[in-house]
N, C-alpha and C positions, 0 to 999 in steps of 0.2 A: 407516373413510375410505381405506381404501386404495386405491377405487378412483377418488379422483381427486389421490391424495396421491402423486405422480412420486418415486421414491428418487435418478432421475439430478439433481433439485434441489439434494439433500443429498449438499454437496461435502467438500471436504479442511478446509476453514475456514471454509466459511459457508454456508448457504442461499441458493440463486441460481436465478433464472430470469427468464423473460417474462409482466410484469405482465397479469391478467386471463387468461392461459391457463396457465402454471404455477404462478402466484401469484396465488391469487382470496381474497378475505375468507375462506372458509372455511377453506382452506389459513393463514392467518396466526392465525386461533381454534383450529386443530390446533396451531399452533406453541407458541401460548400454555398451552394444556393440558400439550404436552407439558414446556415448560420447569417449568412446575409442577409436575409430575409426577418431575422430574429433579431438584430442588429437593429433593421430598420424599423420594426415593429417599437424598439425600446428608444427609438432615435438617439442611437450613439453612432459618432462619427469617428474615423482615426483608424490606424495602423492595426494589424490581429498578428501576434508573431507565431508562426508554425514550424514545429521539429518535429524529429519520429528518431524511433529507437533500430535498433539496428538490424532487425530484418529483414531478409531479402524482399519480401514481398510489400515492404512500406516505399520501395522508390517508387513504384507506380499508382502507390496508392496517394503519397504526397506529389505526385508532379500531377494527378485528375484534381484534387484538390486545391492546389495553389491553384492551377488555371480558371477552376472554378471561382475561386476569390475574386481574382483579377478582373473575369470577366460582369463580376457580381456588382463593379465598381470599390472593391475592399483593396486598399492599402498593404501589403505583405512583407512582415521582415523575418527571413527565411535563416533561422537557426540551426539548421540542418540538424546533423545525426548527434542526437545527446540524450540524456539519461531524463526520464521524467522530472526530476525535483530541477532540473535548470529550465526544461519549460514552464514553472511555477515561477522560477525567480526573474524571469523574462519579463512575465506578466507585472515584477513590482519593480524590474529596474531600467525595462526598455521604452518607457512612454509609453507602452501600447495600451487600446482599450479591452482587448481580450486574447485569449492564444486556443491555440490547438495543436495537442500532441498526438501522432500516430503512435501506437503502442500495442501490443501485445501482452505486455506488464510480463507475470509471473505466469503465463498461460503457456500451454506447448507450442510448440513451433508453426503449427499449421494455421494457429491464432492470430489476428491483428486488431487493432482498433482505434477510437477515436475517443480521447480525453479531452472537454470541451472547458472553455474559462471566457468569463465576463467581469471584467475589471480586472480586481487581486481574486476574486473568486472562481469557484467549480462553478458549471452548471450541470444540475442533476433533477431526478425525482420529475414532476410533472412536464418541465420545462425541458427535457429529451424527450420527454412524450410529444411534447407541441414540436420540436423540431421535425419529429418522425411526419406529423401530418405538415409541415410546412412543406419537407421535401416530397410527400405525395400529392400536395397541390401544384406544385412545379412553379410557383409564380415569385419568380426571383427577379430582384433589382437588376438592372443591367448596367452598364458601365465599363471605363478602364480602369482598374489599379496599377500601380504601381511596386515593384518587386524591388527590394533589395537584400541584400543578405549581410550577416552578424554572426561574427564568432562570439559567442558567450562565456568558453569555455575558462577562458584565463581572469577575465573579470569573474567569474563565480569562484574561483580558487583563489582569487585574488581576495573577497570578500572574508568566504570563510576564514583563512590564513589570518586577516586581520582581526576575525571574532575572537577566533581559538588558540591564537598564539601559539608560539613554538613546544615542541614536545619533547621529553626525553630521547635524546638520539639510542639509547639503551633500551627504550623499551624493545620489545622481541616479538614482532605483530607478523601475523601473515593474513594476508586477505585472497581470498575468492572472490574472482568479479565474474567466474561463470561462462565467460566468453558475453559477457550482456556488453549492455551500453555504458553499464559505471566502468569498464574496461577504456575507455574515453579519458578518464576524469582521475581514478584511482592514480595511477603511477605518475600523473602528474602534481595531485594535490598533497598527497603526504610527505612528499620531498619536500615541498615548499612548506610542511607544518616542522621541519628540521629530523621527520623521521627515517631512518632506514626500515625500510619492510619488506616481508618478499610475499611477490604477488602469483599466485596462481591465476592460471586460463584468463591472461588479464589482455588476450589477441579478440580485439573484436572481432565475431561472427556471429550473427544471427542465426544460424543453424546450428549453433548451441553443442558443438563434436565432443565433450568431454563429459558433461553431466548436465541435465535441464537445470535452468536456474532460478530456484525457487525455495529457498532456508526453510520453508516451514514442513517440508520432508526431511525427516532425518536420512533418507537415502542419499539426498543430494546434498549432504555434510562430510559424508563417509572420507572422501578426499581431504579434505579441511582437517578434520580429526584424526586424522592417519599421517599429516604432516605436524602438526601442535605439538600431537605426541614424539615424534621424531627428532623436531627441531628444540623439543622443551620451549614450546616461546610462550610469551604471558597469555595471548588472546591468540583466536582467532576469528575475524570477523566476514560475512561474507555477504553476498547484493544477490537480489533477485534480477530479473530480464532488462527493467529501467530503471532501477536501483534506487525506487522506492521502499523496500524493504530488507529489512536488516536484519543477519543471521549470525548468532554469537556462538561461541565456541570457549570454553574458560581451558584455563593451562592444565587441567587433566584430561582434557578431550570431549567432556561434559557439555552437551546442547543447554544453554541458555535461553529459554524459551521469551516471547515478549513482554509475554504479563511481570514476570520475574525482572526483563531486563527494564521495562516500565518502573520497575520499586525505586532501579539504582539512579534513573532519573528525577523522578519524583522527589527522592530524598533529596538529592545535589539543589534543585531549585527551590523546596520550601528550608533547605535549610540557607540559603543564600538569599534569597527575596522575601520570606514570612512565611508563618504560618498560617492558618485558616483559607486557603485556596484550594480550590477545586482540583484533581487533579482526575481526566477523561478517561475512560478503558471502554472495550468492549465486550459483550454479554459471553465471551469465550474465556475469560480470563478466571483464572484461582481465587480462590477466597481468601490466599495469603497477600494478594493485591489490597483490597482496600482494606484488609487488618493494618497491613502495614503503612498504607497511606495516613490510616484513624492516626497511630502511632507518631509519625514523624507529622503530625497537626497539621491533616489536610485534611479535605472533604470529596471522600469516593463519589461520584458521577457514574455508574454503568449504564453504556449507552449503545446506539445501535451501529454495526460494523457498516463498514462506509467510506473512502477520505472527506466525502463532499460533506458526509453526516458528522463524521468526528467534528471537521473544522469547524463547523456552524454550534454544535456543541459548546465547543472550546470556545469559541467568539461567545457564545453568551454566558458562558458561565467565567467567561475571564480566565482561563484554565493556562497555566503558564506551560504544563505538556500534556500532551496524552499520550498512546498509543492504543494497539492494537496485536493479541495473542499473531496476528499471520507478520508481526516487525514491522509495522507501519508507525512509524513514531513521529509526532506532532509538534513542533517548539515553536511557542508564541515568546516566550521569557529569552530575550536572543538573539532570537532569528522572528523569521515570517509568518510562521502559524501555521505554513504545510508539511507534509509528510518528504524527510528527505532523510534517506538512509547513507547518505555517504558524509551530510553535516552530523548525520545520529553517530557514525564512527568517531569524526574528530571530536566530538563533543565528548563522547564516551571514553576517548583515551585521556583527555584534560580530565576528565574526575577522576580517572585513575592514576593518572599521573600525580595530582594534586592530593592525591589519600595516600600515596603512596601504597597502596595494596590491590589487591588481584580482584577480579569480579565476585572470583568465589570469596575470597574474603569479607567482601561488602557485603553478601549477601548470608553469608554463615550463619547470621541470626534470625532469617528469615524460615519458617516453619516448612516441610515440604512434603505437601499430600502426596497421595498416590493418585497419580493423574492418569490420562491417556492423552497421546497429541491428537490433534482434528483427525476423524473421522470421516472421509467423502463417501458417500453413496451415489450411485446413479441414479437419476433420477430425473425424467423427463420437463424442461421448462415447464408446459402447459399443467401439470401435475404439481409440482413442489412444492407450489404455496399451498394449495389446497388440503395437501398432507399435514403440513404446519397447524395450520386451523382444524383439524380435525385431533392433532395434539395437543391443541391447547384446551380444545372441548373434553377431551380424554382425560388429559391428566390433572387441568384444575380439578374435579371431580373427587380428586383421591390424593393428590398434594398440593402444597403450597405453588406457586407459580408464580415466575417472573415472565412477562412476555412484552419485554422492551423492543426484542429484537428474535421471535421465533418462539420457544418456550424454552424458557430454564427452571427446570423441575427442583424445587428443594427439598431435601432428605434426611433434614437435620443433620447427622454428621458426612452427609452429601453432596452432590448436585450433578441433573444431566442437561444436558442440552441437543435440542432438535432447531435447525434454523433453515431458511431457504437459502444457497448463494446467488449471490448477485448478479456473477457474474460467470457462474456456469451453470450445468445441466445437473447440479446436484444438492441434496441434503447436508451439511454439514452437522455432524454429533460430536461431541467433548463431554467427559465423564471424569468426576475426583471424587474423592473421599478420605476419609480419615486413616483408612484400612483396604488392605487388599481385599479381604472378604466382602467388606459394603459396597467395592467398586465393583464386585462382580456382581453382587445384587441388584445393585443401578442399573447397571449395564444390561443384564439379562432384562430385567422389565421392560426399559426402554426400546432396547432392538428386539424383543418378542413379539410387542407392539405392533412395528414399522414390520414385522413381516405379517402381521395382520392385513397390512395395507399394502401386499404384493412385492415389499421391495426386498430386495437381495442383499442382505447386511452379513 
């Protein structure tokens, strides 16, 4: 299999590539066999949940993966087309020993991938690299597994409804599913919570005909912003393609980025469950976040980007909530610990309903630094980590740096970040300062250095 299986698609916390090129039915079959061999190595026996998002390329990948698992002696519980959080939920609720979700997540339509789980957690890091080795070796268990189908959407909705309770129907909320897999849940979930909401682009279509479902990019939120302003809504909430990332627009049409959204969740959790707890966030977050966490009595913990890595750190620190700038929000208190934008939306609306305030009002006391959104610079996968290492060497000789994930360069009244994406051939940058002049200086210095490495910024 080595000749047709690219190691490059076996990334830090998932397997991801271009469908039909990097990800073929043959690759899906090899992943199924490797996963079966992985379970055998660990002496784990039992059924595995398999789901997929609504991208058209997922159909053949799903068929090949399931066939491979069955021929390797693995019993499969097929949960059908579902958002990724429902695949994680299935690992907790269906009595399975693991799970595989076929999803391209927030990536362009040509992409697809596999998120793999063992027990109730994700497989990542060296274990994913080991799966590559097992796939190339091709020594898979043989057997005859059984297949059954399970509709998990209704059970998932009932679970969230029981946890969140009825919301005031008078809240004026607009949802934008971007035609992603969240379309299969949102129109059914929120009426169950008693909410009458408007839903945009809630027809499931994995070609994403209206806009690309990635709420980290402002251009993908323009339709939602326009709708919030036109309808004078209280809030707008968007989801990415597989509904594990949340995007939020306030009642004035301003974007609430993930770091400020996490402040709302953190304050709520700390107020209800006690001070002195850790709140985990990634290196792209505004300085406003750790400052707000400390004021609320929490312990800010900056960590690496990536859902598997965040989950593990939250477990280690027993954090009630955690989150990423990208809109991945994790809830251990009151939920299962994984990232779930659907539950996150319901929980946010519960917080707003209980407070009687808008999200803008809840964040009115939080300082607004001058910052950029995430800036993505194209960079080949075989170069991006090397450039980050050079950046660490260069900037650590001139400034104080944090190297927990890439290099976050501290400039006194601001900071700049360069890190390698684990999901795409790009470098991710972000800059923040207390003034636009300082921001321009920081951005100019760091982008100038990147240009010396041949990057087009």
